[in-house]
N, C-alpha and C positions, 0 to 999 in steps of 0.2 A: 475510588480512595482519586479521587482527584487536592492533587498537588497543587498547591503554591508554582512553584518551579515549572513546574510542565509546560504550563503558557508563557515564565521566562525565555523556554530551551526557546521552544518558538520563533519569540521574536527572535534569539541571537540568529539560533539559522535562517530562515526565512526574511529578517535583517526589516523588518514591518513595521514594529513602532518603540518605541522609547521606552529606558529601563526608566520612566517617570510612572505612565501609566500603568505598568505591569504591577507597580506599590500597591494602585486600587484594586486589586484581583484580591479575596475572601481566600483565609490559611485556615480550611478544617483541623482539628482538635478531633486527638481523641477519649478531648477532657468528660465528656462527657457519656464514659464509659463509665463500663463500674467489674468488676472481676467477682462471679458468684459462683458455689458448689451448692448444688444442688442438695436435698437431705438424703441421707445416709449414702454424702459424698459418690454416688455413682458420674458424675459429669461438674468437668467446673468450665464454664468460660466468658467470655464479654455479651455483657449485653447492655446498650439502649438506658439510662437509669430512670423508674419509674416504668418498664413495661417486665411486668408474672409470669416466672416459671411454675413447670410444673413438666411431671414423668408418668410417664409409666412403663406397667413391668408386664411382657409374657411370658408367656412357658418358655419361648427358647431367644429372650429376648428386650428387647427396654429402648427408650421412647424419648422423648425429651422438644419440651413442647414453648415458648417464647414468644410472648402477642405481647402485641401493643396495648397503653391502658383503655384503651378505647373499644379495641376489639375488630379492632378492622386491619389489622395487620401484622401479618405471626410468621417465625421460621420451626421449623423443627426439624428433629433428627433419627429413627425411627434404626438402630443394630437387631438386628437378626443370623443366629449364628440352627447351623445344622439345621438349615431345611434342604425340603424332597428335595432327594439330588430329579428329580424328571426338571421341578420348576427354575423357570428361564426366568429372565425382566417380562416381554410378551405377559405369559402366564401371568406372573404377581404383578403387574398392570392393570391386569382386563380383569384380574379378581376384587384391585382396591377402588376402581372406578364401581364393582357395580355395585360396592356397600358405599360409595359416595353419591350414583345413585340413588340410593334409596332417603337416605339423608336431606337430600337435595334436589329436587326432581326438576330443577327446572335448569340443570349443570348443561351447559356447551362444552364441547370436544373445538378449541382454534389447529391442535396440533396435535399428530403424533407421528411418533419418525425412535426408531430400537440403530443397530448396529449391525451387522449381519450373524454374528455367533451370538444374535440374543439376549449377551447382558446384557445394554445397556439401552434405555426407552424412556423416552421422556413422554410427557402429559402435558397439552396448557391448554387452560380451559377459561370461561367467564361463568358466576356466575350470579344468584341477588345475595345482598353483605340485610346488615342489618337497616331497618327500613328503610329498604326497595337498593339499598349500594349497588352499585355493580359494581363488582368483585373478581381481579383478576388472579391468577395463582399458575406455579406451574412445580410438580415433582419429577424427582428423574428416580431410577429403580435402575442400582446395580448391582448386579450376581457375579458372585465369584466361591460358587460352590467351598465349603459349604455353609459357608455366611453370606450376606445381601447385608445391602445396607439404604434406606430410602433414603434422602431430601426434598420436601417442599416448601416455600414462602405464598403469601398469597398478598393482596396490599389490593383498595382502591383502586378503581381501573385510571383512574385522572392522576391519582399521586404512584401506578405501579414505577415506569419509569424514575422517578426518583427516590423512591422505594429500596433499587435494588440494590443498591450500592452498600446501606445498612445489613439486607438481611442476607448480605451474600458474606459480609462482616461477621454476622451474628454462625451464619451456617462454618464457616472455615475457619474458627477458635474454638466452635465447639470439644470438650476433648474426652475421651470417656477414663476412668479416673480408676474403675475397678480394675486392675491390674492383670489379678489371679483367672478371669472368668473372660475377663478382654486381652487380654496376651497377642492373641494373635493382630488387632486390629491397630496395636502401636508396640512402640519399638521399646523390652526392657529398661530397664530402670530412671523410666521419664516421671519429671515431679509433678506434684498437685495442684500446681500450682503457676503461676507464670514466672518463666525466664530473668530471672534481674541479671543484666550484664554490665560490667563494667566499662567503662566508656569516656573520652576523653575527646575536646575538640580538635581534632586532622586541617589543615588546610596543603592546600595544592601544591608541589614545587611551584609552580610558575604562579603559584599568589591568586590565581582565578575563581577559586570557592574553597570550601570548609566545607565535613562533614563530621556526629560523632561517630566513631568508630570505638567498636565493641575490644578492651585487650583481647592478641592475643589473629586479630582480623587480616587482613590488607586489603591495603589502599590503594589503587589505579583513580589518580585525575587529574585532567586536565584539558583548556581551551573551557571547562566549567563543566565537564563532561566529568562524571565521579564510578567508580564502579569499586563496590565493599563489602567483603566474601570475608567465611569462615574457614578454615586452614581448611574441608574437607568440599569446600568452594556448595556446601549441600542447603547456607544457609546467607542471608545478604539483600542486596540493596544495589538497585542500576538507574542512573540514569546519563542517556547515553542519546545518540544518536547514529544509526546503521544507516548507513547509503550502500544506496542500488543505480543500477544504470537499464536504463532500456532502450530498446530501435531512436537512433534521432528523429529527429524531422527536418532537418537542416539541409538543405538538397547538398551535397558532395561531403559531406560530413561522417563521418563515419566514430559513434558512440562504439565500439567494441575498442579502444586503445583505450575510451577510461577506467581509470582502476576502482575496481567496485565490488561487486555482486550482479550477477549478469544477468538479470529478473523483468519482465517486463510487469506494469504496477500489477495490484492484488491488495487487497483489503490490508490493513494495518494489521491483525491480529496472524493474519497469514506470513505474511513477510516476518513477522517476528517471526514463528514456530520456522522458516524457512531460513533465517541466520542461524538464529539458536539448532538448528540441525549439521548448520555450517561449521560448530564451532566443537561438533562432539556430543551432543543431547542428543537422545532418542526417545521412541518408547510417547512421543506428547497424546496427549488427549485434554481438547477443551471441555473443565464440566459444563460450563456455563460462559455466558458471550451475554453485551449488547451493543446497542451505537448507541454511545456515549453523544448522543443528538445536539444537547447541549453547551458543551466544550467543544462542537466541533462549527458551531455557526460564532461564536465567538468568538470560534481564530477565523474562518472562512469575511466575522466581517473585520477583523482588523487588516487581512492578510488579502484583500478583494483577488481570491482567487479557492476558486474548493478545497475544500478539508474533510477528511471522514477519519475519524473519534471511535473505536471502542475502547469496550471492559471484559477482561476477563480472568478465571480463575479456572490454569493449566496445572495439570502433574506429568510432570515427565523427571525420566531420570540421567541424571548427570552425566560429564562424560567421563567423573572415577564410577559408573556403575548405579550409586544412588538415586533412592528415590524421592522428590520435590516436588512443593504446591507449593505456587507465586500468584500470587492475583498482578495484573496488570492494567495500568492505561494507555493504551499505544493512540498519537497520531501519524498520521500518511499524510500526500498531498498529490495528486498527478503529477507525472515528467514532464519536466521544460521542453521547451524545444531542441535541449542537446541531450535531453534523453535520462537526465540525469532526477532522481528522486533517494527519498531517503524514511522513516520510520522515525520517534522521537520516542523513546519507548522508561516509563517510569517504573518501579516496582521493586517487587518485596519478596523473595521466598523464603521456604523454611523447610526440613524431614519434615516426609507424608504427616506422618502418626505427632509430631509437636508444634505442626505452626500454629495451632492457639494461645500455645502458652509462648511461646515466640516474639506470638503481633505484638505488645506490645512492649519490644526494645523497634522493637521493626517498625512502627508506627514512630516512636524516636525520634530510629535515625534520619530518616526519612525530614519530621518534622523540621529538624537540624541540619539543614545544610542553608548555606547560605551563598550564595555569587558577592563577586567584586563590581562593586555599582559600581564604579570605576571603568572599570576593564572593562564589562557593558559595554558601558557612554560606546568607549573607544571603536569596539569591537565593533557596534555600531553600523559608526560615521567614517569605517575602512569597507566594512562591508557593503554602505552602500556609493560609497569611492570604487569601486569593481561591479557594484553593480552599473555602474551606470559607463567604468570605462567599456566592459561588456558587453552592453547595449550599445556604444558606440562604434564597439571593432562588427556587431555584428553589424548593423546599418551600412556602416562601408560596405563590408563583404557583399552583404542582400542589394546594394547599390551597384556593383562591378555587377553580379551576378546581372541583374535585369540591362544593362548594357553591354556585358559579353551577350547576353540574350535577342539584345533589340539588334544590334549589328551584326548577329546569327543569322537571324528573319531578313533584314534587309538585304544580303547579301546575298539568302536562299529567293528573296524575292524576284531579285534583276536577275537573278540566273537561271529564272525562269520565265522570268518575262525576257532573254534572249536567247536561249531555247526557242518559245513561241514563236521570236521573231522568224529568226529562221526555216523553221517547221512550216513559217508563212510563205516564208518566200521562193522555197520547191516548191509548194502548191500549188504557188498564184500564175508563176513563172511555165512549169508544164498545162495549169489549162491558157498562158494563154499558147500555149507553141510556141515560143521561144527557152535558147536557154544563153546565157555567161558563159565568155570565155576570157584568163585572165596571162597570158605569157609576162613571163621572163625577160624573156631579150629586151623588150623596148619600154622597160621601167613600167611595168606591172598595166603596162594598157590592155583592155578591153576591148573587145568582139563580142558582137550579138546576132548569133545565129536563129533564124526565123523561119514562113513555110518561101523566105525568097529565095534567101542566100546568106553569108557574111559579111555584113556591118561591121563600121567604126564609126560611132558618133552620128549613125543614122545618115550615113556616107556606106552603100555598097560596094563592096572589096568585090565578093563575087560575087552574081549571081549561076541559079538555077538548081538542079535539084542534087549534084553533088555535093553542096553548100548550105544545104535546108535543117531544116531541125531534127528532121528525119532520122537524114542520111550522114552529117555530118562529123566527124568523131573528133575529132582535136588536131592539129599538122604538128606536127614533129620537129620541123621546120626553126617554123617561131615558139614551139614550146608549152601553148595550148594548156590551161589548167581548167577546170568546172569548178566557178566559183560553188557552183554546193556542192563540190565533192563534198567539202567536209566544214561543220562547223569555226572551222579555226581559219582559213582558208578565205569562208565568206565572211566576215567579220573582221578580218586585216583589208577587204577588197572594198567591203558597204563602210567603213574606218569604227564600226561596232564597241 
């Protein structure tokens, strides 16, 4: 479910393109669907107009099938009860696969995976359809003894990713209408048709956005973001930015002090589940998950940076202990240099047993979102100003850092050169058999001993063995100090 305002919020968050450009984005509507009740009243569902529906009954269950007019795409769900206690999803999938191979010998398995408890198994496959059209499909087997539910769908391989949102919309709003036989699969008192909620357009207190809000629902909004939920929070709509903080890549900058959820970057759906757990939700299970590459490419082109986009159907137990199922579009982008990153989530959810019945109302709520374009334009303008100021500060900081590094490097180099001079002096005087002495009493006069004696400026003061290089140890009377006794003395004498 790709809502127009999802891209708009990305523009506001990332501050990358104008509100006028966003108006050109398409606005999907639910008008292309119609509500349908199968013969016998077993199922109620929303299907694309023109698609056909058929059902089949089994000794311990029933199945509903929804196919397109060209017989190239379909979605179906099978509900079984009182299954063999020894049957798990792996065995169930294996038996189904053997039957499919008998009818489709060219069937090729692309993926097969199961949960550790063997209660959930997923099969993804390819086969040839009408006129040898390559077909791709997926089946999910869920066993919760004594019941089991199988959902499946397929479409031409070239259009498979494009068709997934439509197929998932069909599957997620299929409702079992026989309460007496299937009361374990649905809550008591559910209606046999769509729920029509009384709504009115409501504006955020700061005037930045508005939304159709059902009577009795809670509505929180600000800065273009909205959250609308039922009293028990088991139904709702969200359009929000969730901030995260990763490790900084800026030298000497600690991102641990930045407010937010501190996690390294992760795929958008994983980030959504992580944030949801912080709000008290539990038992997250991803029923379906796909990369929304078309939207990711479009956003990346606008933002000039990598953007990830995912679409998922997720079941969860909310903080009040109520089971819910939701449909979510989530965008994310890798952290900036300071470590800040976030996701933009657009989603709708309802009690698991009533998702199909509430779907029309939830779609109506989602499509009613309106953003104050004047505020959006001002937000973008201010945001760009903040970005320029941040870039200026960052550039100045990096420049100072580079200067400090250059100065430190120069000082270190000069120090190494001075050390080298000192060591070279000590080595050369040793090799020549000479030693220089400096006296405190004669204003720093320098004496030299060599093989013949003690001299000053080339004139020998004393000659003979007691005063040569090998024997002379300094004259206490004159306070002679070896010039190479320390680097400090050497530099003071040599003027280094």
